[in-house]
FIPA-571850 format. One line per field, with one value per residue: residue number from 1; chain; x, z, y of N, C-alpha, C in turn. Coordinates in steps of 0.2 Angstrom, whole numbers, plus 5000, padded with zeros to 4 digits. Example, Ala and Ser with C-alpha at 12.3 -4.5 7.8 and 13.67 -1.06 7.14 Angstrom:
BEGIN
n 1,2
chain A,A
n.x 5066,5064
n.z 5039,5035
n.y 4972,4989
ca.x 5062,5068
ca.z 5039,5036
ca.y 4978,4995
c.x 5066,5064
c.z 5039,5039
c.y 4984,5000
This chain:
BEGIN
n 1,2,3,4,5,6,7,8,9,10,11,12,13,14,15,16,17,18,19,20,21,22,23,24,25,26,27,28,29,30,31,32,33,34,35,36,37,38,39,40,41,42,43,44,45,46,47,48,49,50,51,52,53,54,55,56,57,58,59,60,61,62,63,64,65,66,67,68,69,70,71,72,73,74,75,76,77,78,79,80,81,82,83,84,85,86,87,88,89,90,91,92,93,94,95,96,97,98,99,100,101,102,103,104,105,106,107,108,109,110,111,112,113,114,115,116,117,118,119,120,121,122,123,124,125,126,127,128,129,130,131,132,133,134,135,136,137,138,139,140,141,142,143,144,145,146,147,148,149,150,151,152,153,154,155,156,157,158,159,160,161,162,163,164,165,166,167,168,169,170,171,172,173,174,175,176,177,178,179,180,181,182,183,184,185,186,187,188,189,190,191,192,193,194,195,196,197,198,199,200,201,202,203,204,205,206,207,208,209,210,211,212,213,214,215,216,217,218,219,220,221,222,223,224,225,226,227,228,229,230,231,232,233,234,235,236,237,238,239,240,241,242,243,244,245,246,247,248,249,250,251,252,253,254,255,256,257,258,259,260,261,262,263,264,265,266,267,268,269,270,271,272,273,274,275,276,277,278,279,280,281,282,283,284,285,286,287,288,289,290,291,292,293,294,295,296,297,298,299,300,301,302,303,304,305,306,307,308,309,310,311,312,313,314,315,316,317,318,319,320,321,322
chain A,A,A,A,A,A,A,A,A,A,A,A,A,A,A,A,A,A,A,A,A,A,A,A,A,A,A,A,A,A,A,A,A,A,A,A,A,A,A,A,A,A,A,A,A,A,A,A,A,A,A,A,A,A,A,A,A,A,A,A,A,A,A,A,A,A,A,A,A,A,A,A,A,A,A,A,A,A,A,A,A,A,A,A,A,A,A,A,A,A,A,A,A,A,A,A,A,A,A,A,A,A,A,A,A,A,A,A,A,A,A,A,A,A,A,A,A,A,A,A,A,A,A,A,A,A,A,A,A,A,A,A,A,A,A,A,A,A,A,A,A,A,A,A,A,A,A,A,A,A,A,A,A,A,A,A,A,A,A,A,A,A,A,A,A,A,A,A,A,A,A,A,A,A,A,A,A,A,A,A,A,A,A,A,A,A,A,A,A,A,A,A,A,A,A,A,A,A,A,A,A,A,A,A,A,A,A,A,A,A,A,A,A,A,A,A,A,A,A,A,A,A,A,A,A,A,A,A,A,A,A,A,A,A,A,A,A,A,A,A,A,A,A,A,A,A,A,A,A,A,A,A,A,A,A,A,A,A,A,A,A,A,A,A,A,A,A,A,A,A,A,A,A,A,A,A,A,A,A,A,A,A,A,A,A,A,A,A,A,A,A,A,A,A,A,A,A,A,A,A,A,A,A,A,A,A,A,A,A,A,A,A,A,A,A,A,A,A,A,A,A,A
n.x 4825,4826,4835,4846,4848,4850,4863,4871,4871,4878,4891,4894,4895,4905,4916,4917,4919,4929,4943,4944,4944,4956,4966,4964,4968,4981,4987,4987,4994,5002,5001,5015,5023,5026,5043,5059,5070,5086,5093,5102,5106,5110,5113,5115,5107,5110,5122,5127,5138,5148,5165,5180,5195,5211,5208,5203,5188,5176,5163,5148,5140,5127,5125,5115,5111,5098,5095,5095,5107,5124,5135,5149,5157,5164,5170,5172,5178,5172,5173,5160,5150,5139,5132,5123,5109,5098,5099,5107,5121,5138,5151,5167,5177,5190,5203,5207,5222,5226,5229,5220,5208,5193,5194,5206,5206,5195,5190,5186,5185,5191,5186,5183,5173,5162,5145,5132,5117,5102,5107,5115,5128,5139,5147,5163,5168,5182,5185,5196,5201,5214,5224,5225,5214,5204,5190,5173,5163,5163,5161,5157,5155,5151,5153,5146,5149,5143,5153,5150,5147,5137,5130,5128,5117,5099,5088,5077,5080,5080,5091,5106,5122,5125,5130,5128,5126,5131,5127,5139,5139,5149,5157,5169,5174,5175,5177,5163,5152,5136,5127,5116,5106,5091,5092,5083,5065,5053,5038,5025,5017,5004,4991,4983,4975,4971,4981,4993,5010,5021,5030,5047,5061,5077,5090,5104,5119,5130,5139,5151,5147,5135,5118,5101,5087,5070,5053,5039,5025,5014,4999,4989,4973,4970,4958,4947,4954,4956,4967,4980,4991,5007,5017,5035,5046,5060,5076,5093,5108,5124,5139,5143,5135,5121,5104,5089,5072,5056,5040,5023,5009,4993,4975,4968,4954,4946,4945,4957,4969,4984,4994,5010,5019,5035,5044,5059,5068,5084,5099,5107,5102,5090,5088,5078,5074,5066,5054,5044,5030,5018,5004,4992,4976,4968,4957,4952,4941,4932,4929,4924,4912,4906,4904,4895,4884,4881,4878,4866,4858,4856,4849,4837,4833,4831,4821,4810,4809,4805,4792,4786,4787,4780,4767,4764,4764,4752,4743,4744,4741,4730,4722,4720,4717,4728
n.z 5143,5131,5124,5131,5128,5115,5114,5121,5112,5102,5107,5108,5095,5091,5098,5092,5078,5077,5080,5068,5058,5061,5059,5046,5041,5044,5035,5023,5007,4997,4980,4969,4959,4941,4937,4930,4931,4938,4937,4945,4947,4957,4956,4964,4978,4991,4996,5001,5007,5010,5011,5003,5011,5005,4992,4976,4970,4958,4956,4949,4947,4943,4935,4932,4921,4922,4917,4904,4899,4897,4910,4919,4929,4944,4953,4969,4985,5002,5020,5032,5046,5061,5066,5076,5087,5079,5066,5058,5047,5048,5038,5033,5026,5025,5018,5024,5026,5031,5029,5032,5031,5022,5012,5007,5001,4992,4976,4962,4945,4932,4937,4933,4922,4908,4908,4897,4892,4897,4899,4904,4914,4917,4931,4936,4951,4961,4974,4985,4998,5011,5015,5029,5035,5048,5056,5055,5053,5040,5033,5020,5008,4991,4981,4968,4960,4952,4942,4942,4942,4953,4947,4934,4934,4933,4941,4945,4948,4956,4962,4965,4961,4969,4977,4975,4982,4986,4998,5006,5014,5022,5026,5035,5035,5048,5066,5070,5080,5085,5095,5106,5115,5123,5127,5132,5135,5132,5136,5136,5152,5153,5141,5133,5122,5106,5098,5104,5107,5103,5107,5113,5108,5112,5105,5107,5098,5102,5095,5082,5069,5058,5063,5059,5066,5069,5073,5084,5093,5105,5111,5125,5132,5149,5155,5146,5139,5126,5112,5101,5087,5083,5070,5069,5058,5049,5054,5053,5063,5067,5072,5089,5092,5096,5092,5090,5090,5086,5089,5083,5093,5089,5087,5099,5108,5120,5136,5149,5157,5150,5144,5137,5126,5120,5107,5099,5085,5079,5069,5061,5067,5072,5085,5099,5109,5123,5131,5142,5146,5154,5152,5154,5147,5144,5137,5135,5129,5126,5139,5145,5138,5141,5155,5155,5148,5158,5169,5163,5162,5175,5180,5172,5176,5190,5189,5184,5194,5205,5202,5202,5215,5221,5216,5222,5235,5235,5233,5244,5255,5252,5246,5233,5216,5208
n.y 4687,4681,4689,4686,4673,4673,4681,4671,4661,4667,4669,4655,4651,4660,4654,4642,4644,4654,4649,4641,4651,4658,4649,4647,4659,4659,4650,4657,4661,4673,4676,4675,4688,4686,4683,4686,4674,4669,4653,4641,4625,4610,4593,4577,4586,4582,4571,4555,4543,4528,4529,4522,4520,4524,4521,4527,4535,4540,4551,4556,4572,4583,4599,4612,4625,4636,4648,4662,4665,4662,4655,4658,4646,4641,4627,4620,4613,4614,4612,4609,4612,4610,4625,4629,4624,4623,4618,4626,4629,4630,4636,4632,4643,4645,4635,4619,4611,4599,4582,4573,4580,4583,4592,4590,4577,4577,4582,4592,4587,4596,4610,4623,4631,4636,4637,4634,4643,4636,4623,4607,4601,4587,4585,4578,4571,4568,4556,4552,4546,4545,4531,4530,4535,4539,4530,4536,4551,4562,4578,4589,4602,4603,4616,4626,4640,4654,4665,4680,4698,4706,4717,4713,4705,4706,4717,4710,4697,4681,4675,4681,4682,4672,4656,4639,4622,4605,4595,4584,4569,4559,4543,4536,4519,4507,4507,4511,4521,4522,4532,4540,4552,4559,4575,4584,4586,4596,4605,4617,4620,4623,4623,4635,4638,4630,4634,4635,4634,4620,4605,4605,4597,4591,4583,4573,4569,4557,4549,4544,4546,4554,4555,4551,4554,4549,4549,4548,4556,4552,4558,4559,4560,4560,4559,4556,4546,4546,4547,4553,4553,4561,4563,4563,4571,4565,4570,4578,4575,4580,4572,4573,4584,4594,4594,4604,4602,4608,4603,4604,4603,4599,4599,4596,4593,4592,4600,4596,4584,4580,4567,4565,4555,4552,4545,4541,4535,4529,4526,4512,4500,4504,4510,4513,4527,4535,4547,4557,4568,4579,4589,4603,4606,4620,4628,4644,4651,4641,4636,4647,4648,4636,4637,4648,4642,4631,4639,4646,4635,4631,4642,4641,4628,4631,4640,4633,4623,4631,4635,4623,4619,4630,4627,4615,4618,4626,4616,4609,4618,4626,4617,4616,4609,4598
ca.x 4828,4827,4841,4852,4849,4854,4870,4874,4872,4883,4897,4895,4897,4912,4921,4918,4922,4935,4949,4945,4946,4963,4970,4964,4972,4988,4989,4986,5000,5001,5004,5021,5023,5031,5050,5065,5075,5093,5092,5107,5104,5115,5110,5110,5108,5113,5126,5129,5142,5154,5171,5185,5202,5216,5205,5200,5182,5174,5156,5145,5135,5124,5124,5110,5110,5091,5095,5095,5113,5130,5137,5156,5156,5169,5168,5177,5175,5173,5171,5155,5148,5133,5133,5118,5105,5092,5100,5111,5127,5144,5155,5174,5180,5198,5205,5210,5227,5227,5228,5214,5202,5189,5196,5213,5205,5190,5192,5182,5189,5189,5182,5181,5170,5156,5139,5128,5110,5097,5110,5117,5135,5140,5154,5166,5172,5186,5185,5202,5203,5220,5223,5225,5208,5201,5183,5169,5159,5167,5156,5159,5150,5153,5150,5146,5148,5144,5158,5147,5146,5129,5127,5127,5110,5093,5085,5071,5083,5080,5098,5111,5129,5126,5133,5124,5130,5128,5130,5142,5139,5154,5158,5175,5172,5179,5174,5158,5148,5130,5124,5112,5101,5087,5094,5077,5059,5050,5032,5021,5013,4997,4989,4977,4971,4973,4986,4998,5017,5022,5035,5054,5065,5084,5093,5112,5122,5136,5143,5156,5144,5129,5112,5094,5082,5063,5048,5032,5023,5007,4996,4983,4969,4970,4951,4943,4958,4957,4974,4982,4999,5010,5024,5041,5050,5068,5081,5100,5112,5131,5142,5145,5131,5114,5099,5083,5066,5049,5034,5017,5003,4986,4969,4965,4947,4943,4950,4959,4976,4986,5001,5014,5025,5040,5048,5063,5073,5090,5104,5106,5098,5083,5088,5073,5074,5059,5054,5037,5028,5011,5002,4984,4973,4962,4955,4948,4935,4927,4928,4919,4905,4903,4902,4889,4878,4879,4874,4859,4854,4854,4844,4831,4830,4829,4814,4805,4808,4801,4785,4783,4786,4774,4761,4763,4762,4745,4739,4743,4739,4724,4718,4719,4718,4735
ca.z 5143,5124,5122,5134,5125,5108,5116,5122,5105,5098,5110,5106,5088,5091,5101,5087,5072,5077,5079,5062,5054,5063,5056,5039,5039,5045,5029,5017,5004,4992,4974,4968,4952,4937,4937,4925,4936,4936,4940,4944,4952,4957,4958,4970,4983,4997,4994,5006,5005,5013,5007,5004,5012,5000,4985,4972,4967,4954,4956,4944,4949,4937,4936,4927,4920,4919,4914,4897,4897,4899,4916,4921,4935,4948,4958,4975,4991,5008,5025,5035,5053,5064,5069,5081,5088,5075,5059,5055,5045,5048,5032,5034,5019,5025,5017,5029,5023,5035,5024,5033,5030,5016,5006,5004,4997,4987,4971,4956,4939,4928,4941,4930,4915,4906,4907,4892,4894,4897,4898,4910,4913,4921,4934,4939,4957,4964,4981,4986,5005,5013,5018,5036,5037,5054,5055,5057,5048,5037,5031,5016,5003,4984,4979,4961,4961,4946,4943,4939,4947,4955,4942,4928,4934,4933,4948,4947,4949,4963,4964,4963,4962,4975,4976,4977,4985,4987,5005,5006,5021,5020,5032,5035,5038,5054,5072,5070,5086,5085,5102,5106,5120,5123,5132,5136,5131,5136,5133,5141,5157,5152,5134,5134,5116,5101,5094,5108,5105,5104,5112,5111,5109,5111,5104,5106,5095,5105,5092,5078,5063,5058,5064,5056,5070,5067,5078,5085,5099,5107,5116,5127,5137,5154,5158,5141,5137,5119,5110,5094,5086,5079,5067,5069,5052,5050,5054,5053,5068,5066,5078,5095,5092,5099,5088,5093,5085,5088,5086,5085,5095,5088,5087,5105,5108,5127,5142,5154,5159,5144,5144,5130,5126,5114,5105,5093,5083,5076,5068,5057,5071,5074,5092,5102,5116,5125,5136,5143,5150,5155,5152,5155,5141,5147,5132,5139,5126,5127,5146,5147,5135,5145,5161,5153,5147,5164,5173,5161,5163,5182,5181,5169,5180,5196,5188,5184,5201,5209,5200,5204,5223,5223,5215,5227,5242,5235,5233,5251,5260,5250,5244,5226,5212,5205
ca.y 4681,4679,4692,4683,4667,4675,4683,4665,4657,4671,4667,4648,4651,4663,4649,4636,4646,4659,4646,4639,4657,4660,4644,4648,4665,4657,4646,4660,4663,4677,4674,4679,4690,4683,4686,4683,4672,4665,4647,4637,4619,4604,4586,4578,4591,4579,4565,4551,4537,4526,4530,4517,4522,4522,4519,4533,4534,4545,4551,4562,4577,4587,4606,4614,4632,4637,4655,4663,4668,4658,4657,4655,4642,4638,4622,4619,4609,4617,4608,4612,4609,4613,4632,4630,4618,4623,4616,4631,4627,4634,4634,4634,4645,4644,4628,4615,4608,4593,4577,4569,4584,4582,4597,4587,4571,4577,4587,4592,4587,4602,4614,4629,4630,4640,4633,4638,4643,4630,4617,4603,4598,4582,4586,4572,4573,4563,4555,4549,4546,4542,4524,4530,4538,4536,4529,4541,4555,4568,4582,4594,4604,4604,4622,4628,4647,4658,4671,4686,4703,4707,4722,4709,4702,4710,4718,4705,4690,4678,4673,4687,4681,4667,4650,4633,4617,4599,4592,4578,4566,4553,4539,4532,4513,4504,4506,4516,4521,4525,4532,4546,4553,4564,4579,4587,4586,4602,4608,4622,4616,4624,4625,4640,4637,4625,4637,4635,4631,4613,4602,4606,4591,4592,4577,4574,4563,4555,4544,4547,4548,4558,4551,4553,4551,4551,4545,4550,4558,4550,4563,4555,4563,4555,4558,4552,4541,4547,4548,4555,4552,4566,4560,4568,4569,4563,4576,4575,4577,4578,4569,4577,4590,4594,4597,4605,4602,4610,4599,4607,4598,4602,4594,4595,4595,4593,4602,4590,4583,4576,4564,4565,4550,4553,4539,4542,4529,4531,4521,4506,4495,4508,4510,4518,4531,4538,4552,4558,4574,4580,4596,4604,4609,4624,4633,4649,4653,4635,4635,4652,4646,4630,4640,4652,4637,4628,4644,4647,4628,4631,4647,4638,4623,4633,4643,4628,4620,4636,4635,4616,4620,4634,4624,4609,4621,4628,4610,4606,4623,4628,4612,4617,4603,4598
c.x 4830,4834,4847,4854,4853,4861,4874,4876,4877,4890,4899,4898,4904,4917,4922,4921,4928,4942,4950,4947,4953,4967,4970,4968,4980,4991,4989,4993,4998,5004,5010,5021,5028,5038,5055,5070,5081,5093,5098,5106,5110,5112,5115,5112,5111,5116,5128,5132,5147,5160,5176,5192,5207,5214,5201,5194,5180,5166,5154,5140,5133,5123,5120,5110,5103,5090,5095,5101,5119,5132,5144,5155,5163,5167,5173,5173,5177,5170,5165,5153,5142,5135,5129,5114,5099,5093,5104,5118,5133,5149,5162,5177,5187,5199,5209,5215,5229,5225,5222,5207,5199,5192,5203,5212,5199,5191,5187,5186,5186,5184,5179,5179,5164,5150,5134,5121,5106,5101,5113,5124,5136,5147,5156,5169,5176,5186,5191,5205,5210,5219,5223,5219,5205,5193,5179,5166,5164,5161,5159,5153,5154,5149,5151,5144,5149,5148,5155,5146,5139,5126,5125,5119,5105,5091,5080,5074,5082,5086,5103,5118,5130,5129,5128,5129,5127,5132,5133,5143,5143,5156,5165,5174,5177,5175,5169,5153,5142,5126,5121,5108,5097,5089,5088,5071,5054,5043,5029,5017,5006,4996,4983,4973,4974,4979,4993,5005,5017,5027,5042,5058,5072,5087,5100,5114,5129,5140,5148,5153,5138,5123,5106,5088,5075,5059,5041,5030,5016,5004,4989,4979,4968,4963,4947,4947,4959,4964,4975,4989,5001,5017,5029,5045,5057,5072,5088,5104,5119,5134,5144,5141,5124,5109,5092,5078,5060,5044,5028,5012,4997,4981,4966,4958,4944,4947,4951,4967,4978,4993,5004,5019,5029,5044,5052,5068,5078,5095,5102,5101,5091,5083,5083,5075,5068,5060,5046,5036,5021,5010,4994,4982,4967,4960,4950,4941,4930,4925,4923,4912,4902,4900,4895,4883,4876,4875,4867,4855,4852,4849,4837,4828,4827,4822,4809,4803,4804,4794,4782,4782,4780,4767,4759,4761,4754,4741,4738,4740,4732,4719,4716,4720,4725,4734
c.z 5135,5121,5125,5130,5118,5109,5117,5116,5101,5101,5108,5099,5087,5093,5096,5081,5072,5077,5072,5057,5055,5059,5049,5037,5040,5039,5023,5014,4998,4986,4972,4960,4948,4937,4932,4930,4933,4940,4939,4950,4951,4959,4959,4975,4989,4994,5000,5004,5010,5009,5008,5005,5008,4993,4982,4969,4963,4954,4952,4948,4943,4939,4931,4927,4918,4917,4907,4895,4900,4906,4917,4928,4938,4953,4963,4981,4997,5014,5029,5042,5055,5067,5075,5082,5084,5068,5055,5053,5045,5042,5034,5027,5019,5024,5022,5025,5026,5030,5025,5032,5023,5010,5003,5000,4992,4983,4965,4950,4934,4931,4938,4923,4914,4904,4902,4894,4893,4896,4904,4909,4919,4924,4937,4945,4960,4972,4982,4993,5007,5016,5026,5039,5043,5053,5058,5052,5046,5032,5027,5011,4996,4982,4971,4962,4954,4947,4939,4944,4948,4950,4936,4928,4935,4940,4950,4948,4956,4966,4961,4965,4968,4973,4978,4979,4986,4994,5004,5013,5019,5027,5031,5038,5044,5060,5073,5077,5084,5092,5102,5113,5119,5128,5136,5131,5135,5132,5138,5146,5156,5144,5135,5127,5111,5097,5098,5105,5107,5109,5109,5113,5107,5111,5103,5103,5098,5102,5087,5071,5063,5059,5061,5060,5068,5073,5078,5092,5100,5112,5118,5133,5143,5157,5153,5138,5129,5117,5103,5094,5082,5077,5068,5063,5054,5050,5055,5059,5067,5073,5083,5095,5094,5094,5091,5088,5089,5085,5088,5087,5094,5088,5094,5106,5115,5132,5146,5155,5153,5146,5137,5131,5119,5113,5099,5092,5079,5074,5063,5061,5074,5082,5094,5108,5117,5131,5136,5147,5150,5154,5153,5150,5144,5142,5135,5136,5127,5134,5148,5144,5139,5151,5160,5152,5153,5168,5170,5162,5171,5183,5178,5174,5187,5195,5188,5191,5206,5208,5202,5212,5225,5222,5220,5234,5241,5235,5241,5256,5258,5247,5236,5222,5209,5198
c.y 4679,4683,4689,4676,4668,4677,4676,4661,4661,4669,4659,4648,4655,4658,4643,4639,4651,4655,4643,4645,4659,4655,4645,4654,4663,4654,4650,4662,4667,4675,4678,4681,4686,4687,4683,4681,4669,4659,4642,4631,4614,4598,4581,4583,4588,4572,4561,4544,4535,4526,4524,4520,4519,4520,4526,4531,4540,4545,4557,4566,4581,4594,4609,4622,4634,4644,4656,4666,4663,4660,4654,4652,4640,4634,4621,4616,4613,4612,4612,4608,4612,4620,4633,4624,4618,4621,4621,4627,4632,4631,4637,4636,4645,4636,4625,4610,4601,4587,4573,4574,4583,4586,4594,4581,4571,4583,4586,4591,4593,4607,4620,4628,4635,4636,4637,4638,4637,4623,4613,4601,4593,4583,4580,4575,4567,4562,4550,4549,4543,4535,4524,4534,4535,4535,4535,4545,4561,4572,4588,4596,4605,4610,4623,4636,4651,4664,4677,4691,4704,4712,4719,4706,4707,4711,4713,4698,4688,4676,4678,4685,4676,4661,4644,4627,4611,4596,4585,4575,4559,4550,4535,4525,4511,4504,4512,4515,4525,4526,4539,4546,4559,4569,4582,4586,4590,4604,4612,4617,4617,4626,4629,4640,4632,4628,4638,4632,4624,4611,4603,4600,4593,4585,4577,4568,4562,4550,4548,4548,4551,4553,4555,4551,4553,4547,4548,4552,4556,4555,4560,4559,4558,4554,4554,4546,4541,4549,4550,4554,4558,4563,4566,4566,4568,4570,4574,4579,4575,4576,4574,4584,4588,4597,4598,4605,4604,4606,4602,4601,4602,4597,4592,4597,4596,4595,4595,4590,4578,4573,4563,4560,4551,4547,4541,4536,4532,4525,4516,4501,4498,4508,4515,4521,4534,4543,4554,4565,4574,4588,4597,4608,4613,4629,4638,4650,4647,4635,4641,4651,4641,4633,4644,4647,4633,4633,4645,4641,4629,4636,4644,4633,4626,4637,4638,4624,4625,4635,4628,4616,4624,4631,4618,4612,4624,4622,4608,4611,4625,4623,4612,4610,4604,4599
């Protein structure tokens, strides 16, 4: 019996500490060795503005050379869009000559220059949208590309002949539509451990400008009524596109049936849309431990009960003292 109890205590400790050990290992990061890096940065990395059709405006961007050698730089504009539902960006390297395309009315002043080591240049960019610019969103990237062969940079460089960019989110004023829907809200029907995958949200932008939805998920145990809130960080969805976000659901403590309520807000008016789902949390290790403990309790209680029954029978049949 002592060996059985010792083995049971071992299983309990395994069920309690193993998830914590796994979570700790998941968060381990290895230190990176010191490297001679070539650092080229542009500020701001994201630029948002409402443009004025028929009016020229000049905005300033900062480009910094953090390396130890001069860099010949070429700046140019390219249009981008969403390449998939997970945040991928598709860049149109072929210049669109349509006069309404951003490549026709956005241009860098003095786009070619040499940037000295450890120095910063203020780059002027012209925004000159046509007077007939339709309302809606326009999306482009201001690229700064070092004109160097890969062989010029050392093998230890983190950036080798690459280009950096600033995302331009521009809005043509007028008849703006902000409309969206939750295409789907899916999560596994059964969670077998606290490391299970989370909820998948597919959000569709049905308007004509980009949206930045954010929100929360409330997870409620329908048996204990205990609930917790999971925040959904802001993400960007281009017009006419669907964006998929995966939100991890952690911190589940007790087996049972859970209800998940999703709320997302978007647009200037913070319009809210909602969806809901349910799942069962059945952690196998904890359930096995609980079953073993219940079984042991029944065995111990049954043993004591047998002794009391036998003693009562001896008192009745043989007349022994209680």
